[in-house]
mmCIF file as Biopython writes it, N, C-alpha, C and O atoms, coordinates in Angstrom:
data_model
#
loop_
_atom_site.group_PDB
_atom_site.id
_atom_site.type_symbol
_atom_site.label_atom_id
_atom_site.label_alt_id
_atom_site.label_comp_id
_atom_site.label_asym_id
_atom_site.label_entity_id
_atom_site.label_seq_id
_atom_site.pdbx_PDB_ins_code
_atom_site.Cartn_x
_atom_site.Cartn_y
_atom_site.Cartn_z
_atom_site.occupancy
_atom_site.B_iso_or_equiv
_atom_site.auth_seq_id
_atom_site.auth_asym_id
_atom_site.pdbx_PDB_model_num
ATOM 1   N N  . MET A ? 1  ? 99.757  103.116 93.768  1.0 0.0 1  A 1 
ATOM 2   C CA . MET A ? 1  ? 99.942  102.305 93.509  1.0 0.0 1  A 1 
ATOM 3   C C  . MET A ? 1  ? 100.077 101.253 94.838  1.0 0.0 1  A 1 
ATOM 4   O O  . MET A ? 1  ? 100.200 100.041 94.657  1.0 0.0 1  A 1 
ATOM 5   N N  . LEU A ? 2  ? 100.050 101.703 95.851  1.0 0.0 2  A 1 
ATOM 6   C CA . LEU A ? 2  ? 99.589  101.193 97.320  1.0 0.0 2  A 1 
ATOM 7   C C  . LEU A ? 2  ? 98.209  101.798 97.691  1.0 0.0 2  A 1 
ATOM 8   O O  . LEU A ? 2  ? 97.605  101.404 98.689  1.0 0.0 2  A 1 
ATOM 9   N N  . GLY A ? 3  ? 97.755  102.691 96.933  1.0 0.0 3  A 1 
ATOM 10  C CA . GLY A ? 3  ? 96.364  103.048 97.352  1.0 0.0 3  A 1 
ATOM 11  C C  . GLY A ? 3  ? 96.421  104.468 98.207  1.0 0.0 3  A 1 
ATOM 12  O O  . GLY A ? 3  ? 95.518  104.635 99.028  1.0 0.0 3  A 1 
ATOM 13  N N  . PHE A ? 4  ? 97.332  105.401 98.078  1.0 0.0 4  A 1 
ATOM 14  C CA . PHE A ? 4  ? 97.338  106.387 98.504  1.0 0.0 4  A 1 
ATOM 15  C C  . PHE A ? 4  ? 96.849  107.414 97.433  1.0 0.0 4  A 1 
ATOM 16  O O  . PHE A ? 4  ? 96.386  107.052 96.351  1.0 0.0 4  A 1 
ATOM 17  N N  . ASP A ? 5  ? 96.987  108.761 97.821  1.0 0.0 5  A 1 
ATOM 18  C CA . ASP A ? 5  ? 96.578  109.672 96.653  1.0 0.0 5  A 1 
ATOM 19  C C  . ASP A ? 5  ? 98.018  110.251 96.131  1.0 0.0 5  A 1 
ATOM 20  O O  . ASP A ? 5  ? 97.918  111.111 95.256  1.0 0.0 5  A 1 
ATOM 21  N N  . GLY A ? 6  ? 98.931  110.010 96.414  1.0 0.0 6  A 1 
ATOM 22  C CA . GLY A ? 6  ? 100.228 110.259 96.165  1.0 0.0 6  A 1 
ATOM 23  C C  . GLY A ? 6  ? 101.238 110.751 97.126  1.0 0.0 6  A 1 
ATOM 24  O O  . GLY A ? 6  ? 100.992 110.239 98.218  1.0 0.0 6  A 1 
ATOM 25  N N  . ALA A ? 7  ? 102.162 111.445 97.179  1.0 0.0 7  A 1 
ATOM 26  C CA . ALA A ? 7  ? 103.182 111.512 98.054  1.0 0.0 7  A 1 
ATOM 27  C C  . ALA A ? 7  ? 103.567 112.912 97.986  1.0 0.0 7  A 1 
ATOM 28  O O  . ALA A ? 7  ? 103.729 113.715 97.068  1.0 0.0 7  A 1 
ATOM 29  N N  . GLU A ? 8  ? 103.668 112.950 99.356  1.0 0.0 8  A 1 
ATOM 30  C CA . GLU A ? 8  ? 104.092 114.899 99.702  1.0 0.0 8  A 1 
ATOM 31  C C  . GLU A ? 8  ? 105.152 114.968 99.611  1.0 0.0 8  A 1 
ATOM 32  O O  . GLU A ? 8  ? 105.533 116.112 99.364  1.0 0.0 8  A 1 
ATOM 33  N N  . CYS A ? 9  ? 106.431 113.736 99.754  1.0 0.0 9  A 1 
ATOM 34  C CA . CYS A ? 9  ? 107.797 114.030 99.672  1.0 0.0 9  A 1 
ATOM 35  C C  . CYS A ? 9  ? 107.871 112.520 99.746  1.0 0.0 9  A 1 
ATOM 36  O O  . CYS A ? 9  ? 107.060 111.610 99.914  1.0 0.0 9  A 1 
ATOM 37  N N  . ALA A ? 10 ? 109.897 112.684 99.442  1.0 0.0 10 A 1 
ATOM 38  C CA . ALA A ? 10 ? 110.205 111.524 99.636  1.0 0.0 10 A 1 
ATOM 39  C C  . ALA A ? 10 ? 111.814 111.523 100.399 1.0 0.0 10 A 1 
ATOM 40  O O  . ALA A ? 10 ? 112.683 112.384 100.264 1.0 0.0 10 A 1 
ATOM 41  N N  . ARG A ? 11 ? 111.862 110.482 101.085 1.0 0.0 11 A 1 
ATOM 42  C CA . ARG A ? 11 ? 113.042 110.658 101.982 1.0 0.0 11 A 1 
ATOM 43  C C  . ARG A ? 11 ? 114.173 109.802 101.333 1.0 0.0 11 A 1 
ATOM 44  O O  . ARG A ? 11 ? 113.998 109.158 100.299 1.0 0.0 11 A 1 
ATOM 45  N N  . PRO A ? 12 ? 115.600 109.857 102.172 1.0 0.0 12 A 1 
ATOM 46  C CA . PRO A ? 12 ? 116.573 109.180 101.545 1.0 0.0 12 A 1 
ATOM 47  C C  . PRO A ? 12 ? 117.209 108.362 102.676 1.0 0.0 12 A 1 
ATOM 48  O O  . PRO A ? 12 ? 116.926 108.494 103.867 1.0 0.0 12 A 1 
ATOM 49  N N  . ASN A ? 13 ? 117.724 107.866 102.380 1.0 0.0 13 A 1 
ATOM 50  C CA . ASN A ? 13 ? 118.645 106.622 103.483 1.0 0.0 13 A 1 
ATOM 51  C C  . ASN A ? 13 ? 118.133 106.432 104.408 1.0 0.0 13 A 1 
ATOM 52  O O  . ASN A ? 13 ? 118.343 106.963 105.499 1.0 0.0 13 A 1 
ATOM 53  N N  . ALA A ? 14 ? 117.169 105.431 104.059 1.0 0.0 14 A 1 
ATOM 54  C CA . ALA A ? 14 ? 116.506 104.402 105.298 1.0 0.0 14 A 1 
ATOM 55  C C  . ALA A ? 14 ? 115.739 105.363 106.337 1.0 0.0 14 A 1 
ATOM 56  O O  . ALA A ? 14 ? 115.785 105.042 107.524 1.0 0.0 14 A 1 
ATOM 57  N N  . TYR A ? 15 ? 114.967 106.635 105.925 1.0 0.0 15 A 1 
ATOM 58  C CA . TYR A ? 15 ? 114.607 107.354 106.865 1.0 0.0 15 A 1 
ATOM 59  C C  . TYR A ? 15 ? 113.988 107.394 107.731 1.0 0.0 15 A 1 
ATOM 60  O O  . TYR A ? 15 ? 114.066 108.185 108.671 1.0 0.0 15 A 1 
ATOM 61  N N  . PHE A ? 16 ? 112.915 106.144 107.490 1.0 0.0 16 A 1 
ATOM 62  C CA . PHE A ? 16 ? 112.334 105.779 108.465 1.0 0.0 16 A 1 
ATOM 63  C C  . PHE A ? 16 ? 113.032 104.669 109.427 1.0 0.0 16 A 1 
ATOM 64  O O  . PHE A ? 16 ? 112.377 104.563 110.464 1.0 0.0 16 A 1 
ATOM 65  N N  . GLY A ? 17 ? 113.891 104.017 109.403 1.0 0.0 17 A 1 
ATOM 66  C CA . GLY A ? 17 ? 114.659 102.636 109.597 1.0 0.0 17 A 1 
ATOM 67  C C  . GLY A ? 17 ? 114.982 101.825 108.449 1.0 0.0 17 A 1 
ATOM 68  O O  . GLY A ? 17 ? 114.212 101.643 107.506 1.0 0.0 17 A 1 
ATOM 69  N N  . ARG A ? 18 ? 116.279 101.285 108.566 1.0 0.0 18 A 1 
ATOM 70  C CA . ARG A ? 18 ? 116.803 100.307 107.546 1.0 0.0 18 A 1 
ATOM 71  C C  . ARG A ? 18 ? 115.842 98.257  107.793 1.0 0.0 18 A 1 
ATOM 72  O O  . ARG A ? 18 ? 115.504 97.569  108.757 1.0 0.0 18 A 1 
ATOM 73  N N  . ALA A ? 19 ? 115.813 98.155  106.687 1.0 0.0 19 A 1 
ATOM 74  C CA . ALA A ? 19 ? 115.138 96.720  106.464 1.0 0.0 19 A 1 
ATOM 75  C C  . ALA A ? 19 ? 116.146 95.834  107.324 1.0 0.0 19 A 1 
ATOM 76  O O  . ALA A ? 19 ? 117.338 96.111  107.455 1.0 0.0 19 A 1 
ATOM 77  N N  . GLY A ? 20 ? 115.445 94.614  107.954 1.0 0.0 20 A 1 
ATOM 78  C CA . GLY A ? 20 ? 116.853 93.786  108.199 1.0 0.0 20 A 1 
ATOM 79  C C  . GLY A ? 20 ? 117.539 93.289  107.538 1.0 0.0 20 A 1 
ATOM 80  O O  . GLY A ? 20 ? 117.167 93.138  106.374 1.0 0.0 20 A 1 
ATOM 81  N N  . ARG A ? 21 ? 118.792 92.820  107.918 1.0 0.0 21 A 1 
ATOM 82  C CA . ARG A ? 21 ? 119.710 92.052  107.159 1.0 0.0 21 A 1 
ATOM 83  C C  . ARG A ? 21 ? 119.393 91.155  105.573 1.0 0.0 21 A 1 
ATOM 84  O O  . ARG A ? 21 ? 119.909 91.196  104.456 1.0 0.0 21 A 1 
ATOM 85  N N  . ASN A ? 22 ? 118.178 90.310  106.249 1.0 0.0 22 A 1 
ATOM 86  C CA . ASN A ? 22 ? 117.976 89.041  105.888 1.0 0.0 22 A 1 
ATOM 87  C C  . ASN A ? 22 ? 116.732 89.275  104.313 1.0 0.0 22 A 1 
ATOM 88  O O  . ASN A ? 22 ? 116.508 88.520  103.366 1.0 0.0 22 A 1 
ATOM 89  N N  . VAL A ? 23 ? 116.123 90.779  104.696 1.0 0.0 23 A 1 
ATOM 90  C CA . VAL A ? 23 ? 115.113 90.870  103.805 1.0 0.0 23 A 1 
ATOM 91  C C  . VAL A ? 23 ? 115.701 91.449  102.032 1.0 0.0 23 A 1 
ATOM 92  O O  . VAL A ? 23 ? 116.256 92.531  101.839 1.0 0.0 23 A 1 
ATOM 93  N N  . PRO A ? 24 ? 115.505 90.793  101.337 1.0 0.0 24 A 1 
ATOM 94  C CA . PRO A ? 24 ? 115.882 91.153  99.909  1.0 0.0 24 A 1 
ATOM 95  C C  . PRO A ? 24 ? 115.855 92.801  99.330  1.0 0.0 24 A 1 
ATOM 96  O O  . PRO A ? 24 ? 115.077 93.667  99.729  1.0 0.0 24 A 1 
ATOM 97  N N  . ILE A ? 25 ? 116.567 92.912  98.631  1.0 0.0 25 A 1 
ATOM 98  C CA . ILE A ? 25 ? 116.223 94.580  98.230  1.0 0.0 25 A 1 
ATOM 99  C C  . ILE A ? 25 ? 115.849 94.521  97.330  1.0 0.0 25 A 1 
ATOM 100 O O  . ILE A ? 25 ? 116.561 94.174  96.388  1.0 0.0 25 A 1 
ATOM 101 N N  . TRP A ? 26 ? 114.161 94.924  97.129  1.0 0.0 26 A 1 
ATOM 102 C CA . TRP A ? 26 ? 113.145 94.382  95.977  1.0 0.0 26 A 1 
ATOM 103 C C  . TRP A ? 26 ? 113.435 95.103  94.661  1.0 0.0 26 A 1 
ATOM 104 O O  . TRP A ? 26 ? 113.367 94.480  93.601  1.0 0.0 26 A 1 
ATOM 105 N N  . MET A ? 27 ? 113.795 96.559  94.703  1.0 0.0 27 A 1 
ATOM 106 C CA . MET A ? 27 ? 113.871 97.029  93.649  1.0 0.0 27 A 1 
ATOM 107 C C  . MET A ? 27 ? 115.391 97.964  93.348  1.0 0.0 27 A 1 
ATOM 108 O O  . MET A ? 27 ? 115.721 98.687  94.288  1.0 0.0 27 A 1 
ATOM 109 N N  . ASP A ? 28 ? 116.148 97.977  92.322  1.0 0.0 28 A 1 
ATOM 110 C CA . ASP A ? 28 ? 117.322 98.732  92.396  1.0 0.0 28 A 1 
ATOM 111 C C  . ASP A ? 28 ? 117.807 99.278  91.232  1.0 0.0 28 A 1 
ATOM 112 O O  . ASP A ? 28 ? 117.576 98.686  90.177  1.0 0.0 28 A 1 
ATOM 113 N N  . ARG A ? 29 ? 118.638 100.625 91.234  1.0 0.0 29 A 1 
ATOM 114 C CA . ARG A ? 29 ? 118.796 101.067 89.708  1.0 0.0 29 A 1 
ATOM 115 C C  . ARG A ? 29 ? 117.447 101.450 89.011  1.0 0.0 29 A 1 
ATOM 116 O O  . ARG A ? 29 ? 117.330 101.192 87.813  1.0 0.0 29 A 1 
ATOM 117 N N  . LEU A ? 30 ? 116.279 102.133 89.786  1.0 0.0 30 A 1 
ATOM 118 C CA . LEU A ? 30 ? 115.240 102.644 88.631  1.0 0.0 30 A 1 
ATOM 119 C C  . LEU A ? 30 ? 115.721 103.703 88.106  1.0 0.0 30 A 1 
ATOM 120 O O  . LEU A ? 30 ? 116.366 104.611 88.630  1.0 0.0 30 A 1 
ATOM 121 N N  . VAL A ? 31 ? 115.302 103.520 86.789  1.0 0.0 31 A 1 
ATOM 122 C CA . VAL A ? 31 ? 115.373 104.906 85.840  1.0 0.0 31 A 1 
ATOM 123 C C  . VAL A ? 31 ? 114.128 105.514 85.474  1.0 0.0 31 A 1 
ATOM 124 O O  . VAL A ? 31 ? 113.600 105.238 84.397  1.0 0.0 31 A 1 
ATOM 125 N N  . CYS A ? 32 ? 113.571 106.394 86.360  1.0 0.0 32 A 1 
ATOM 126 C CA . CYS A ? 32 ? 112.297 106.903 86.044  1.0 0.0 32 A 1 
ATOM 127 C C  . CYS A ? 32 ? 112.699 108.695 85.409  1.0 0.0 32 A 1 
ATOM 128 O O  . CYS A ? 32 ? 113.603 109.481 85.691  1.0 0.0 32 A 1 
ATOM 129 N N  . ASN A ? 33 ? 111.502 108.765 84.449  1.0 0.0 33 A 1 
ATOM 130 C CA . ASN A ? 33 ? 111.413 110.002 84.049  1.0 0.0 33 A 1 
ATOM 131 C C  . ASN A ? 33 ? 110.386 110.649 84.366  1.0 0.0 33 A 1 
ATOM 132 O O  . ASN A ? 33 ? 109.958 111.473 83.558  1.0 0.0 33 A 1 
ATOM 133 N N  . SER A ? 34 ? 109.449 110.373 86.125  1.0 0.0 34 A 1 
ATOM 134 C CA . SER A ? 34 ? 108.967 111.052 86.266  1.0 0.0 34 A 1 
ATOM 135 C C  . SER A ? 34 ? 107.232 111.633 85.356  1.0 0.0 34 A 1 
ATOM 136 O O  . SER A ? 34 ? 106.585 112.660 85.559  1.0 0.0 34 A 1 
ATOM 137 N N  . ARG A ? 35 ? 106.946 110.457 84.358  1.0 0.0 35 A 1 
ATOM 138 C CA . ARG A ? 35 ? 105.698 110.165 84.093  1.0 0.0 35 A 1 
ATOM 139 C C  . ARG A ? 35 ? 105.179 109.188 84.534  1.0 0.0 35 A 1 
ATOM 140 O O  . ARG A ? 35 ? 103.954 109.303 84.557  1.0 0.0 35 A 1 
ATOM 141 N N  . GLU A ? 36 ? 105.619 108.078 84.975  1.0 0.0 36 A 1 
ATOM 142 C CA . GLU A ? 36 ? 105.712 106.625 85.653  1.0 0.0 36 A 1 
ATOM 143 C C  . GLU A ? 36 ? 104.286 107.135 86.493  1.0 0.0 36 A 1 
ATOM 144 O O  . GLU A ? 36 ? 104.149 108.193 87.106  1.0 0.0 36 A 1 
ATOM 145 N N  . MET A ? 37 ? 103.243 105.994 86.309  1.0 0.0 37 A 1 
ATOM 146 C CA . MET A ? 37 ? 102.380 106.564 87.345  1.0 0.0 37 A 1 
ATOM 147 C C  . MET A ? 37 ? 102.376 105.321 88.958  1.0 0.0 37 A 1 
ATOM 148 O O  . MET A ? 37 ? 101.772 105.318 90.031  1.0 0.0 37 A 1 
ATOM 149 N N  . TYR A ? 38 ? 103.237 104.569 88.407  1.0 0.0 38 A 1 
ATOM 150 C CA . TYR A ? 38 ? 103.995 103.449 89.518  1.0 0.0 38 A 1 
ATOM 151 C C  . TYR A ? 38 ? 105.442 103.329 88.934  1.0 0.0 38 A 1 
ATOM 152 O O  . TYR A ? 38 ? 106.016 103.450 87.852  1.0 0.0 38 A 1 
ATOM 153 N N  . LEU A ? 39 ? 105.823 102.913 90.725  1.0 0.0 39 A 1 
ATOM 154 C CA . LEU A ? 39 ? 107.361 102.721 90.458  1.0 0.0 39 A 1 
ATOM 155 C C  . LEU A ? 39 ? 107.432 101.483 89.219  1.0 0.0 39 A 1 
ATOM 156 O O  . LEU A ? 39 ? 108.225 101.571 88.281  1.0 0.0 39 A 1 
ATOM 157 N N  . ASP A ? 40 ? 106.689 100.590 89.347  1.0 0.0 40 A 1 
ATOM 158 C CA . ASP A ? 40 ? 107.060 99.009  89.002  1.0 0.0 40 A 1 
ATOM 159 C C  . ASP A ? 40 ? 107.006 99.620  86.900  1.0 0.0 40 A 1 
ATOM 160 O O  . ASP A ? 40 ? 107.187 98.811  85.989  1.0 0.0 40 A 1 
ATOM 161 N N  . GLN A ? 41 ? 106.724 101.131 86.670  1.0 0.0 41 A 1 
ATOM 162 C CA . GLN A ? 41 ? 106.827 101.339 85.457  1.0 0.0 41 A 1 
ATOM 163 C C  . GLN A ? 41 ? 108.678 101.883 85.066  1.0 0.0 41 A 1 
ATOM 164 O O  . GLN A ? 41 ? 109.002 101.734 83.887  1.0 0.0 41 A 1 
ATOM 165 N N  . CYS A ? 42 ? 109.098 102.108 85.440  1.0 0.0 42 A 1 
ATOM 166 C CA . CYS A ? 42 ? 110.358 102.453 85.743  1.0 0.0 42 A 1 
ATOM 167 C C  . CYS A ? 42 ? 111.291 101.389 85.817  1.0 0.0 42 A 1 
ATOM 168 O O  . CYS A ? 42 ? 111.356 100.595 86.755  1.0 0.0 42 A 1 
ATOM 169 N N  . PRO A ? 43 ? 112.257 101.386 84.468  1.0 0.0 43 A 1 
ATOM 170 C CA . PRO A ? 43 ? 112.907 100.039 84.113  1.0 0.0 43 A 1 
ATOM 171 C C  . PRO A ? 43 ? 114.206 100.034 85.409  1.0 0.0 43 A 1 
ATOM 172 O O  . PRO A ? 43 ? 115.050 100.856 85.766  1.0 0.0 43 A 1 
ATOM 173 N N  . PHE A ? 44 ? 113.861 98.773  85.803  1.0 0.0 44 A 1 
ATOM 174 C CA . PHE A ? 44 ? 114.661 98.572  86.566  1.0 0.0 44 A 1 
ATOM 175 C C  . PHE A ? 44 ? 115.309 97.030  86.598  1.0 0.0 44 A 1 
ATOM 176 O O  . PHE A ? 44 ? 114.602 96.302  85.900  1.0 0.0 44 A 1 
ATOM 177 N N  . GLN A ? 45 ? 116.388 96.333  87.164  1.0 0.0 45 A 1 
ATOM 178 C CA . GLN A ? 45 ? 116.620 95.061  86.705  1.0 0.0 45 A 1 
ATOM 179 C C  . GLN A ? 45 ? 115.888 94.159  87.648  1.0 0.0 45 A 1 
ATOM 180 O O  . GLN A ? 45 ? 116.584 93.281  88.157  1.0 0.0 45 A 1 
ATOM 181 N N  . GLY A ? 46 ? 114.670 94.196  87.972  1.0 0.0 46 A 1 
ATOM 182 C CA . GLY A ? 46 ? 114.110 92.813  88.564  1.0 0.0 46 A 1 
ATOM 183 C C  . GLY A ? 46 ? 113.473 92.875  89.954  1.0 0.0 46 A 1 
ATOM 184 O O  . GLY A ? 46 ? 114.057 93.458  90.867  1.0 0.0 46 A 1 
ATOM 185 N N  . TRP A ? 47 ? 112.362 92.322  90.122  1.0 0.0 47 A 1 
ATOM 186 C CA . TRP A ? 47 ? 111.674 92.338  91.347  1.0 0.0 47 A 1 
ATOM 187 C C  . TRP A ? 47 ? 113.459 91.003  92.468  1.0 0.0 47 A 1 
ATOM 188 O O  . TRP A ? 47 ? 114.103 89.954  92.478  1.0 0.0 47 A 1 
ATOM 189 N N  . GLY A ? 48 ? 113.239 92.164  93.021  1.0 0.0 48 A 1 
ATOM 190 C CA . GLY A ? 48 ? 114.533 90.955  94.037  1.0 0.0 48 A 1 
ATOM 191 C C  . GLY A ? 48 ? 115.773 90.541  93.331  1.0 0.0 48 A 1 
ATOM 192 O O  . GLY A ? 48 ? 116.397 89.503  93.552  1.0 0.0 48 A 1 
ATOM 193 N N  . SER A ? 49 ? 115.989 91.211  92.694  1.0 0.0 49 A 1 
ATOM 194 C CA . SER A ? 49 ? 117.199 90.722  91.671  1.0 0.0 49 A 1 
ATOM 195 C C  . SER A ? 49 ? 118.478 90.557  92.437  1.0 0.0 49 A 1 
ATOM 196 O O  . SER A ? 49 ? 118.675 91.517  93.182  1.0 0.0 49 A 1 
ATOM 197 N N  . ASP A ? 50 ? 119.481 89.563  92.488  1.0 0.0 50 A 1 
ATOM 198 C CA . ASP A ? 50 ? 120.890 89.336  93.264  1.0 0.0 50 A 1 
ATOM 199 C C  . ASP A ? 50 ? 121.751 90.509  92.334  1.0 0.0 50 A 1 
ATOM 200 O O  . ASP A ? 50 ? 122.800 90.987  92.768  1.0 0.0 50 A 1 
ATOM 201 N N  . PHE A ? 51 ? 121.261 90.850  91.202  1.0 0.0 51 A 1 
ATOM 202 C CA . PHE A ? 51 ? 122.484 91.958  90.745  1.0 0.0 51 A 1 
ATOM 203 C C  . PHE A ? 51 ? 122.038 93.073  91.273  1.0 0.0 51 A 1 
ATOM 204 O O  . PHE A ? 51 ? 121.415 93.807  90.505  1.0 0.0 51 A 1 
ATOM 205 N N  . HIS A ? 52 ? 122.147 93.350  92.150  1.0 0.0 52 A 1 
ATOM 206 C CA . HIS A ? 52 ? 122.129 95.301  92.661  1.0 0.0 52 A 1 
ATOM 207 C C  . HIS A ? 52 ? 123.028 95.670  93.219  1.0 0.0 52 A 1 
ATOM 208 O O  . HIS A ? 52 ? 123.700 94.777  93.734  1.0 0.0 52 A 1 
ATOM 209 N N  . SER A ? 53 ? 123.506 97.090  93.413  1.0 0.0 53 A 1 
ATOM 210 C CA . SER A ? 53 ? 124.740 97.771  94.195  1.0 0.0 53 A 1 
ATOM 211 C C  . SER A ? 53 ? 124.243 98.124  95.231  1.0 0.0 53 A 1 
ATOM 212 O O  . SER A ? 53 ? 124.985 98.890  95.847  1.0 0.0 53 A 1 
ATOM 213 N N  . CYS A ? 54 ? 123.333 97.920  95.704  1.0 0.0 54 A 1 
ATOM 214 C CA . CYS A ? 54 ? 123.523 97.922  97.949  1.0 0.0 54 A 1 
ATOM 215 C C  . CYS A ? 54 ? 124.029 97.446  98.328  1.0 0.0 54 A 1 
ATOM 216 O O  . CYS A ? 54 ? 123.973 96.260  98.006  1.0 0.0 54 A 1 
ATOM 217 N N  . GLN A ? 55 ? 124.914 97.801  99.257  1.0 0.0 55 A 1 
ATOM 218 C CA . GLN A ? 55 ? 125.502 96.633  100.214 1.0 0.0 55 A 1 
ATOM 219 C C  . GLN A ? 55 ? 124.945 96.614  101.532 1.0 0.0 55 A 1 
ATOM 220 O O  . GLN A ? 55 ? 125.475 95.998  102.457 1.0 0.0 55 A 1 
ATOM 221 N N  . SER A ? 56 ? 123.644 97.430  101.665 1.0 0.0 56 A 1 
ATOM 222 C CA . SER A ? 56 ? 122.984 97.149  102.705 1.0 0.0 56 A 1 
ATOM 223 C C  . SER A ? 56 ? 121.837 97.457  102.246 1.0 0.0 56 A 1 
ATOM 224 O O  . SER A ? 56 ? 121.450 97.450  101.077 1.0 0.0 56 A 1 
ATOM 225 N N  . HIS A ? 57 ? 120.945 97.906  103.794 1.0 0.0 57 A 1 
ATOM 226 C CA . HIS A ? 57 ? 119.681 98.770  103.251 1.0 0.0 57 A 1 
ATOM 227 C C  . HIS A ? 57 ? 119.993 100.212 103.848 1.0 0.0 57 A 1 
ATOM 228 O O  . HIS A ? 57 ? 119.052 100.819 104.361 1.0 0.0 57 A 1 
ATOM 229 N N  . ARG A ? 58 ? 121.171 100.763 103.818 1.0 0.0 58 A 1 
ATOM 230 C CA . ARG A ? 58 ? 121.131 102.015 104.413 1.0 0.0 58 A 1 
ATOM 231 C C  . ARG A ? 58 ? 120.747 102.971 103.157 1.0 0.0 58 A 1 
ATOM 232 O O  . ARG A ? 58 ? 120.739 104.160 103.476 1.0 0.0 58 A 1 
ATOM 233 N N  . ASP A ? 59 ? 120.357 102.656 101.501 1.0 0.0 59 A 1 
ATOM 234 C CA . ASP A ? 59 ? 120.482 103.301 100.829 1.0 0.0 59 A 1 
ATOM 235 C C  . ASP A ? 59 ? 118.680 102.681 100.416 1.0 0.0 59 A 1 
ATOM 236 O O  . ASP A ? 59 ? 118.501 102.508 99.211  1.0 0.0 59 A 1 
ATOM 237 N N  . ASP A ? 60 ? 117.945 102.497 100.971 1.0 0.0 60 A 1 
ATOM 238 C CA . ASP A ? 60 ? 116.518 102.495 101.230 1.0 0.0 60 A 1 
ATOM 239 C C  . ASP A ? 60 ? 115.605 103.755 101.259 1.0 0.0 60 A 1 
ATOM 240 O O  . ASP A ? 60 ? 115.709 104.606 102.143 1.0 0.0 60 A 1 
ATOM 241 N N  . SER A ? 61 ? 114.877 103.812 100.440 1.0 0.0 61 A 1 
ATOM 242 C CA . SER A ? 61 ? 113.642 104.869 100.099 1.0 0.0 61 A 1 
ATOM 243 C C  . SER A ? 61 ? 112.530 104.743 100.968 1.0 0.0 61 A 1 
ATOM 244 O O  . SER A ? 61 ? 111.979 103.708 101.345 1.0 0.0 61 A 1 
ATOM 245 N N  . SER A ? 62 ? 112.228 106.093 101.280 1.0 0.0 62 A 1 
ATOM 246 C CA . SER A ? 62 ? 111.168 106.207 101.994 1.0 0.0 62 A 1 
ATOM 247 C C  . SER A ? 62 ? 110.732 107.558 100.934 1.0 0.0 62 A 1 
ATOM 248 O O  . SER A ? 62 ? 111.373 108.293 100.183 1.0 0.0 62 A 1 
ATOM 249 N N  . ALA A ? 63 ? 108.733 107.381 101.481 1.0 0.0 63 A 1 
ATOM 250 C CA . ALA A ? 63 ? 108.096 108.495 101.084 1.0 0.0 63 A 1 
ATOM 251 C C  . ALA A ? 63 ? 107.003 108.636 102.156 1.0 0.0 63 A 1 
ATOM 252 O O  . ALA A ? 63 ? 106.470 107.742 102.813 1.0 0.0 63 A 1 
ATOM 253 N N  . VAL A ? 64 ? 106.818 109.783 102.180 1.0 0.0 64 A 1 
ATOM 254 C CA . VAL A ? 64 ? 105.165 110.389 102.737 1.0 0.0 64 A 1 
ATOM 255 C C  . VAL A ? 64 ? 104.271 110.439 102.333 1.0 0.0 64 A 1 
ATOM 256 O O  . VAL A ? 64 ? 103.953 111.506 101.809 1.0 0.0 64 A 1 
ATOM 257 N N  . CYS A ? 65 ? 103.307 109.298 102.332 1.0 0.0 65 A 1 
ATOM 258 C CA . CYS A ? 65 ? 102.153 109.518 101.401 1.0 0.0 65 A 1 
ATOM 259 C C  . CYS A ? 65 ? 101.229 111.109 101.977 1.0 0.0 65 A 1 
ATOM 260 O O  . CYS A ? 65 ? 101.291 111.608 103.100 1.0 0.0 65 A 1 
ATOM 261 N N  . ARG A ? 66 ? 100.484 111.569 100.871 1.0 0.0 66 A 1 
ATOM 262 C CA . ARG A ? 66 ? 99.580  112.605 100.675 1.0 0.0 66 A 1 
ATOM 263 C C  . ARG A ? 66 ? 98.539  112.497 102.004 1.0 0.0 66 A 1 
ATOM 264 O O  . ARG A ? 66 ? 98.122  113.470 102.633 1.0 0.0 66 A 1 
ATOM 265 N N  . ASN A ? 67 ? 98.225  111.095 102.275 1.0 0.0 67 A 1 
ATOM 266 C CA . ASN A ? 67 ? 96.775  110.655 103.323 1.0 0.0 67 A 1 
ATOM 267 C C  . ASN A ? 67 ? 97.601  110.542 104.693 1.0 0.0 67 A 1 
ATOM 268 O O  . ASN A ? 67 ? 96.953  110.109 105.646 1.0 0.0 67 A 1 
ATOM 269 N N  . GLY A ? 68 ? 98.962  110.876 104.920 1.0 0.0 68 A 1 
ATOM 270 C CA . GLY A ? 68 ? 99.591  111.040 105.957 1.0 0.0 68 A 1 
ATOM 271 C C  . GLY A ? 68 ? 100.279 109.944 106.649 1.0 0.0 68 A 1 
ATOM 272 O O  . GLY A ? 68 ? 100.948 110.019 107.680 1.0 0.0 68 A 1 
ATOM 273 N N  . LYS A ? 69 ? 99.977  108.756 105.822 1.0 0.0 69 A 1 
ATOM 274 C CA . LYS A ? 69 ? 100.551 107.166 106.502 1.0 0.0 69 A 1 
ATOM 275 C C  . LYS A ? 69 ? 102.003 107.010 105.131 1.0 0.0 69 A 1 
ATOM 276 O O  . LYS A ? 69 ? 102.225 107.398 103.984 1.0 0.0 69 A 1 
ATOM 277 N N  . TYR A ? 70 ? 102.516 106.372 105.967 1.0 0.0 70 A 1 
ATOM 278 C CA . TYR A ? 70 ? 103.741 105.546 105.403 1.0 0.0 70 A 1 
ATOM 279 C C  . TYR A ? 70 ? 103.986 104.246 105.384 1.0 0.0 70 A 1 
ATOM 280 O O  . TYR A ? 70 ? 105.027 103.821 104.882 1.0 0.0 70 A 1 
#
């Protein structure tokens, strides 16, 4: 999705650091089945929706991409 070859692994709980307090939560409650090529192919509540279950960015997800960038 971002031009990388894929992901080595996923990291939970804002592994690389939390986003700032004023940064929107762009995606929440994704329902993926592992057949999607891109995150936005997973059903979710909409980009930057105010109807999310997150109270902060402590649940932010992270990924280590296959070519070593993140």
